[in-house]
N, C-alpha and C positions, 0 to 999 in steps of 0.2 A: 592724764591717767595717773593713777596712784601707784600701782604695783607693776603693771605690764608696761613694756616698751613697744613703740610702734613696730620695731623689727620682730617682735614675738608673733605677730600676725602673718608675717611673710610666708611661713611654711604652710599655712592652712587656708589663706585667702589672698587673692590679688588685691593690692592697694586700691586699684580702680574700683573693684567691686565693693570693698569696704567703704570707700568714699561715697559710693552710690547708696549703700545701705544706711549711712549716717547723714546723708545730704551734706557731707563735709563739715558737719557740726560737731566739734570736739565734745560738746556738752552731752550729746547723745551717747557717745562712746564712754565718757566718764560715768554717766548714770548707769549704763549697762554694766560697766566694770564694778561699780559700787554695789549694785544689786547682786551681781554674781559672787563677789567676795562675801557679802553678807550670807548668801545661800551656802557657800562653802564653809563659812565659820559655823553655821548651824549644825553641820555634820561633824566638823573636826574638833570643836571646842570642848567636848567632853573628855578628850584624851590628849589633845595636843595644844601647845602654846601658840595660838593663832596670832597673837600680837607679834611674836617673834617670826613666825612663818611669813606674814605679810609685811614685815618691816625689812626683810631681806632685800638686797638689791643686786642687780647684775647677775654674775655667775653664781652668787650665793643663794639664789632662789632655787627651790626644788623644781626640777624640770617637769615632773608630772603635774604639779600644782599649776605651773605656767601653761602647760598644754591643755589641761582640762578647763582652766579658767578662760583661755582663749576660745575654746569650743563653746563655753557657756555664753560668753560675750557675743560671739558671732551669732549664736542662736537667738539671743534676745534682740540684737539689732536687726537681724535678718527677718525676724518674725513680722516686722513692720511692713515689708514691701518686696519680697523676692518671690520668684516663681515657685510653683508647687514642688518641682523636683528638687530644687535646692533646699527647700524647707524640710523635705523628707530626709535628705542626707544630713542636714544640720540637726534634725530631730534625733536621728540615730546617734550622732556624736554626742549630743546633749544627754541622751539616755545613758550612753556609755560613761559619761562623766558622773552622772548621778549614781549609777550602779557602783562605780569605783568608790565614791564617797560613802555610800551605804555600807560597803564591805569594810572600809576603813573604820567607820563608826562602830560597827559590830565586832571589830577586832579580828575579822577574817583575813585582813591584809594589814601589814604593819610597815608603812613607808618610813623611811629615814627622815622623820620630821621631829622638831623639838617637842619633847614631852611636856605636858602640863605639870607644874610643880607647885608645892605648897610654900608657905612663907619660910620654911627651913631648907628649901631646895630639894626636898624629897619628891620623887615622882608620885603623882596622884594616880590612884587606881580606882576602878569601878568594880564593885562586887555586887552580885545579885544573890539575894537570899530568898529561900522558898523551899517548898517541898511539894510532893505529890499529894493530891487529896486523899484523905483516909478512905480505905475501902471498907464497906460495910459487910458484915458476915451474914 
């Protein structure tokens, strides 16, 4: 695994069940983590320094990022072969992760994550320009 630790999964899934989902193949877990990180980056990269976020180790990792990433990885590995009721629960948790990422992306939530900066170290911001359509008289 790249960012997650084996112990990160302990709160959300029993090791035995995770091993069944992955057929004890670490490559399956690595691929699911890579895909999930890529998915998270697609939401976070417009406002946050994702290289710094995912380079963090141990206790320096943002706990919500870890929690939601674990949810996404479990969802992707479990979609392969677990019973319907577990898929529904994992789907709910996956959707919660995506909803959180959407809110962060839109600026509705502002987690304590490293901001995206330019070459001078200034925080990059996103501005939207536009106006309402002209009303005809």
